[in-house]
N, C-alpha and C positions, 0 to 999 in steps of 0.2 A: 126686382131680380137680382140687383148686385150684390145684394146683402146676402142672397140664396146662394149664389154661386161662390161666393167668398166663403160662407159657411162650409159647401161642399169641398172647397179645395182644402180647407184648414182641416176638414174631418177624413179625407183622403190621406193627405200628409201624415196625419196623426195614426192613422191605420197601417201606414206603409212601415212608419218607426216601429210601431209594435212589434209587427210581423219581422222586421230586420232583428229587433231584439230578441226575439223568441228562437231565431234562426241562430244567432249568435251565441245564445246561451245553450241550446242544443250541440251546437258544434263543438263548443269548450267542453261540455259534458262526454261528449264522445272521445275527443282528445285525451280528456282525462283518464277513462276508463279503459283506453286503450294504452296509456303509459301505464297505469296501473296492471294491467295484463302483463305486459313486458317486464315488469318490475319484479312481478309476483310468479313469473313461469316456472315451471317445475325444473328443476335442474340436480344433477348429481356433480360432485367435485372428485377426480381421484388425483392421487399423487405417484410419483416414479422417481426412483433414486438408481443413480448407476455410478459404479467408481472403478476406475481405469487404473494399474498400478504400471510403472515404467521406470527404467533404469535412467539415473540422471546423466546427461551427457557434458555439462559443461561445471567447474568449481569457480567459485566467486572469491576475490579475497579482498580485503580493503586496510590500509595501514597509514601511519604517520611518522615522517621522518622530523626530527626534532632537534633545534640545538638554541642555546643561550649562548650570548656574545656581547661583549662590550660594544662592538659595533657591526651594525646591520649587514654591511658587505662581507665582514669576516663570518658572520652567521650564515650569509648564503652560500658561501664558497664550501663550508663544511656540508650543508644540506647537498648541494651540488655533487660534491663527491661522493657522498653516502648514495645518493641517488643513482649515480653513475654506475656504481658498482652493483646495485639490486639490479639496475636494467641490462646489464652485461650478463647477469647469471639467469635473469630471466630469459634473454635471447638464447642461452645456451640450453634452456629448458625446452626451448622451441615456442615460446610465447611470441606472438608476433604484434608488431606496433600497434595494430588497431585495436588489439587486447588489452592495452594499457593507456589509462586515462588518468590525468589529475585533477581531482574533484576541486582543490581548495589548494592555494598557497596565501599564507597570511605572515605579517610582520608587525608584531605589537611591542611597545615598549614595557618593559618588565619592572615592577616595583617592588619594594621591599619596606616593612616598619622598622626602623631602626631609633635607637636611643640617643639623644643630642649629648656628646663628649663634653661640652662645656660645662663644669659643674659651679662655676661662680655664680652666685644670686643676682637674680635680675628682677628689675621692677617693670610690671605690667602697665598700660596706660592707666587702669583704673588705680595705679598705685601699689597695688599688691606685689608684694615680693615673692618669688619662688624660684625652684630648681630646675635647671632646664632637662637633667638626666632624668629627671622622674618623669618625663614625656615622651612620647613616642613621635616620629617624624616619617612620613612618608617618602621615600626618595626613588629616583631611576637608578636601577642597577646595570641595566644592559637592555637588549633587545630578544626577544622569544621569536623563532623563525621558524615556522611549520609547515610541510606539504604534506597534504594527503593525494594518496594515489590508490586508485581502483583496478584490479587485474582481473580479468578472465582467463583461466587456464582449461582448455580444450581437452589435453591429454590428463584423464582423471590418476593415472599411474604415477604421473609425476606430483602431484599434490602433496604427499610428504618431501619431497625433495623442495618445493617451494616452500613449505613452510620452515624447513630448516634453512634455507636461506634468508628467508625474513628473520628468523631468531639470530643468524650469525651476524647480520647488519644492523642488530640493534632497534629495530623498529618499534613502535609505540601502538598502542590502541590498536591491535592487530584482531581483526574480525573475519572469520572464516577459518577453514573453508566452507563455503555455502555449496552443498551440491544440489543443481537445480536442472531443469528440462529448458532448454534454451527454445525451441520454439513448440510452444504448448497449445497455439491454437487448434491446431489438427486434431489432439488430444481432447480437447474442450469439446470440439464438435463431435467425436464420438462418443463421447459419455452422454451429450445431448441428447444424440439419436438414441442411445439406448434407454434412456431416462422415457423419453416419449414412447417407444414402444411399450416399455413396461405400463406405463400409465395407461393407454390406450388397452393394453390386453385386460387391465382390471377392469377398465369401464364396460368393454363388452361381457365380461363375467358377472360385473355387477347387475348389469341391464338383464341380462338372462335369470338372474337369481329375483331380481324384482319383477320382473315379466313387464318390462318397459322397453321403448326403441330409443335408441340413440338419433336426435334429430340433426344437431350439428353441434359445433364448439364454440361457445359464446365467451370465453375467456382463457387465456392461457400465462400462465406465468413461471419466472425462472428464476431461482436464485442463485446467488454469486456463486461462483466456481471456488472450491477450497482446494488449493495446493498444499497437502500435508507434506513436511520434509520428513526425511526418514528419521525415525526415533533414535537409531544408532549413530548419528552423524558428527556426535563429539568425538573429538579424537582422544588416544590415550598416550600418554608421553613416556610409558616405559619408566616411569619414575623420575624423569629429568625435567626441570621448570624450564619453562619457554625462555627466560630472560638467562639462564645460566647454560643454554643449549650451544655447543660449537658446532663448525662446519662439518666435522668430522665423526659427530655425534650419531647415535642410533636414530633412524629415521621414525617419526611419530607413525603408529597404526591410523588408519583413517578408512574405518568401514563405510561404504557409499549407502548401502540399504536401496530402499525403491521411493518414488515418490508417488503419492495418492493424487490422481484429481478426480472430482466428484462432482456431479449435477444432479441435482433434484429439480423438476417440473410437477406443476400442477394445473391440470387442466378440467375446466367446467362445461359439461354439455347439458343443452336442452333435450329434455324427454317428453315422451307422449305416452 
């Protein structure tokens, strides 16, 4: 009887495991089929692009004030005097202190390659004779002092005067004016909303043409906003080179044009 009872328990346990395995396999197949159904669901994709043009409201400049001197303190003094004159001129143009920022201030030794003046023959450690003036030597001749400044000008009508000021002060590596829109987030949002509306309208018309119904949005993608500077932002110097301009020279012409903010969105709909 004991053996019969043991066999019964063994067969019952085996049957239970078989049933459990079948249920597990069935559940796995069901999940896989559902996943495949979700992956291969019927969808359509539409895109929309919107562009907004706006007048720039700020002009940005950046430039360097440089000086080379035998002594770093002397170089700093010259830089300070040049910068003081520029800051005074910017203040007269109505530029506030918060719109002027030093981006970098550097002091580096200045080296040059020179020939040795001693022409008498020398003997190297190897015993070879050589003439020193046939060889060059790197020596320090002074210090390069440089200050890079960034300026934001809010009165765009004074951009030509600012450019004339920089030229008269002998600045180097001048970049600008770059006509920009300071608070561009609002324009980006407007462009995005218009692009979404365009894409939704496309989806409705496409669904009607295909005789299907839009169920829900399953994905949304937005490309980066493009801020395109106006094509005519480069200034005309009326034949006067920047490095030769004087303070009383004719002001350069600076067309500002318009800036473009663009948004492109892609929406994917589930359909039935």
